[in-house]
C-alpha positions as CSV (number, residue, x, y, z in Angstrom):
1,X,-45.5,-11.9,23.4
2,X,-44.7,-14.6,20.9
3,X,-41.1,-14.8,19.8
4,X,-40.2,-16.4,16.5
5,X,-37.4,-18.9,16.5
6,X,-34.7,-17.3,14.3
7,X,-32.3,-19.6,12.6
8,X,-28.6,-18.7,12.7
9,X,-27.6,-15.9,10.3
10,X,-25.6,-17.3,7.4
11,X,-22.6,-15.3,6.3
12,X,-22.1,-13.8,2.9
13,X,-23.9,-11.2,0.7
14,X,-27.6,-10.9,0.6
15,X,-29.1,-12.7,-2.4
16,X,-32.4,-12.3,-4.2
17,X,-33.4,-15.7,-2.8
18,X,-32.7,-14.5,0.8
19,X,-35.0,-11.5,0.2
20,X,-37.6,-13.6,-1.6
21,X,-37.8,-16.0,1.4
22,X,-38.1,-13.1,3.9
23,X,-40.8,-11.5,1.6
24,X,-42.9,-14.7,1.6
25,X,-42.6,-15.0,5.4
26,X,-43.6,-11.3,5.8
27,X,-46.8,-11.6,3.6
28,X,-45.7,-10.5,0.1
29,X,-43.7,-7.8,-1.5
30,X,-46.3,-5.1,-1.1
31,X,-46.8,-5.8,2.6
32,X,-43.2,-5.2,3.7
33,X,-40.2,-3.0,3.4
34,X,-36.4,-3.2,3.3
35,X,-36.1,-2.5,7.1
36,X,-38.5,-5.3,8.0
37,X,-36.7,-7.7,5.7
38,X,-33.3,-6.7,7.1
39,X,-34.6,-7.4,10.6
40,X,-35.9,-10.8,9.5
41,X,-32.7,-11.8,7.7
42,X,-30.3,-10.2,10.3
43,X,-27.8,-8.8,7.8
44,X,-27.3,-6.8,4.6
45,X,-27.5,-3.3,3.5
46,X,-30.8,-1.6,3.0
47,X,-29.8,-0.5,-0.5
48,X,-29.2,-4.1,-1.6
49,X,-32.3,-5.4,0.1
50,X,-34.4,-2.6,-1.5
51,X,-32.9,-3.5,-5.0
52,X,-34.0,-7.2,-4.6
53,X,-37.4,-6.2,-3.2
54,X,-38.0,-3.9,-6.1
55,X,-37.1,-6.6,-8.6
56,X,-39.6,-9.0,-6.9
57,X,-42.3,-6.3,-7.1
58,X,-41.5,-5.6,-10.7
59,X,-41.7,-9.3,-11.6
60,X,-45.1,-9.6,-10.0
61,X,-46.5,-6.5,-11.5
62,X,-45.3,-7.1,-15.1
63,X,-48.3,-7.6,-17.4
64,X,-48.5,-10.8,-19.3
65,X,-48.0,-10.2,-23.0
66,X,-49.7,-12.3,-25.7
67,X,-47.3,-14.7,-27.3
68,X,-47.8,-13.6,-31.0
69,X,-48.2,-9.9,-31.5
70,X,-46.6,-9.5,-34.9
71,X,-49.1,-11.1,-37.2
72,X,-52.9,-10.5,-37.4
73,X,-55.0,-13.5,-36.6
74,X,-56.3,-15.4,-39.6
75,X,-59.5,-14.1,-41.1
76,X,-62.5,-16.3,-40.5
77,X,-63.2,-18.3,-43.6
78,X,-66.9,-17.4,-43.8
79,X,-66.2,-13.7,-44.4
80,X,-66.5,-12.4,-47.9
81,X,-64.0,-10.3,-49.8
82,X,-65.8,-7.1,-48.8
83,X,-65.0,-7.7,-45.1
84,X,-61.3,-8.4,-45.8
85,X,-60.6,-4.7,-46.3
86,X,-62.4,-3.8,-43.1
87,X,-60.6,-6.5,-41.1
88,X,-57.2,-5.4,-42.4
89,X,-57.9,-1.7,-41.7
90,X,-59.1,-2.5,-38.2
91,X,-56.1,-4.6,-37.5
92,X,-53.7,-1.9,-38.8
93,X,-55.4,0.7,-36.7
94,X,-55.2,-1.5,-33.6
95,X,-51.5,-2.1,-34.2
96,X,-50.9,1.7,-34.5
97,X,-52.7,2.3,-31.3
98,X,-50.9,-0.5,-29.6
99,X,-47.5,0.9,-30.8
100,X,-48.4,4.4,-29.6
101,X,-49.6,3.1,-26.1
102,X,-46.5,0.9,-25.9
103,X,-44.2,3.9,-26.6
104,X,-46.1,6.0,-24.1
105,X,-45.9,3.4,-21.4
106,X,-42.2,2.7,-22.1
107,X,-41.5,6.4,-21.7
108,X,-43.5,6.6,-18.4
109,X,-41.8,3.4,-17.2
110,X,-38.3,4.8,-17.9
111,X,-39.2,8.1,-16.1
112,X,-40.5,6.1,-13.1
113,X,-37.5,3.9,-13.1
114,X,-35.2,6.9,-13.1
115,X,-37.2,8.5,-10.3
116,X,-37.0,5.2,-8.4
117,X,-33.3,5.0,-8.8
118,X,-32.9,8.5,-7.5
119,X,-35.2,7.7,-4.5
120,X,-33.2,4.5,-3.8
121,X,-30.0,6.4,-4.0
122,X,-31.3,9.0,-1.6
123,X,-32.6,6.3,0.7
124,X,-29.2,4.5,0.7
125,X,-27.5,7.8,1.5
126,X,-29.9,8.4,4.4
127,X,-29.3,4.8,5.6
128,X,-25.6,5.5,5.6
129,X,-26.1,8.7,7.5
130,X,-28.3,6.9,10.1
131,X,-25.6,4.3,10.5
132,X,-22.9,6.9,10.9
133,X,-25.1,8.8,13.4
134,X,-25.7,5.6,15.4
135,X,-22.0,4.9,15.5
136,X,-21.3,8.5,16.7
137,X,-24.0,8.2,19.3
138,X,-22.6,4.9,20.6
139,X,-19.1,6.4,20.7
140,X,-20.5,9.4,22.7
141,X,-22.3,7.1,25.1
142,X,-19.0,5.2,25.6
143,X,-17.1,8.4,26.3
144,X,-19.8,9.6,28.7
145,X,-19.7,6.3,30.6
146,X,-15.9,6.5,30.8
147,X,-16.2,10.1,32.1
148,X,-18.8,9.1,34.6
149,X,-16.5,6.2,35.9
150,X,-13.6,8.7,36.1
151,X,-15.8,11.1,38.1
152,X,-16.7,8.4,40.5
153,X,-13.1,7.5,41.0
154,X,-12.1,11.1,41.5
155,X,-14.8,11.5,44.1
156,X,-13.6,8.5,46.0
157,X,-10.0,9.9,45.9
158,X,-11.2,13.3,47.1
159,X,-13.2,11.7,49.9
160,X,-10.1,9.8,51.1
161,X,-8.0,13.0,50.9
162,X,-10.7,14.9,52.9
163,X,-10.7,12.3,55.6
164,X,-6.9,12.4,55.8
165,X,-7.0,16.2,56.0
166,X,-9.7,16.1,58.7
167,X,-7.6,13.7,60.7
168,X,-4.5,16.0,60.4
169,X,-6.6,19.0,61.5
170,X,-7.9,17.0,64.5
171,X,-4.4,16.2,65.5
172,X,-3.3,19.8,65.1
173,X,-6.2,21.0,67.2
174,X,-5.3,18.4,69.8
175,X,-1.7,19.6,69.8
176,X,-2.8,23.3,70.1
177,X,-5.1,22.6,72.9
178,X,-2.5,20.6,74.8
179,X,0.0,23.5,74.2
180,X,-2.5,26.0,75.7
181,X,-2.9,24.0,78.9
182,X,0.8,23.7,79.7
183,X,2.4,26.2,82.0
184,X,4.4,28.8,80.3
185,X,8.1,28.2,80.2
186,X,10.4,30.9,81.6
187,X,12.3,33.0,79.2
């Protein structure tokens, strides 16, 4: 198995540049996730990493807008006056359609952004719950290990006490058997 050489983890908060570098190393924003980026960087909360990752994805998926949308292009000089009206009407209709589509897409974008914020919030809460559960599991493992060590010590003490008791019992038996072999003393 090939192991990548991991540079020392710098301290401080996760930046967009940290996430961007990890995203590039992992094959692009749509080929990775916050957990993989966190594993690559070695620090940071999943919520912060997810926020930076989403900003990178948004920047890459933003459509390029033409520079000048507010004025109609100049009418070709070889058109006659009859076509001027057709040209102006077509341009006005295109602007209305563009405005309607822009409004529709803006509304859909806001709705999607709100849904994404909710999902990210839920994801952050779940990440916190996982972290808390992991901490509780580690604490329980530590307590179980301490209990196991205490049990081993108690067994050792009990074994020592049992050997001492058996030695006392053996001496008592020896004393009783030697008492039984002596002649009875006169009253």
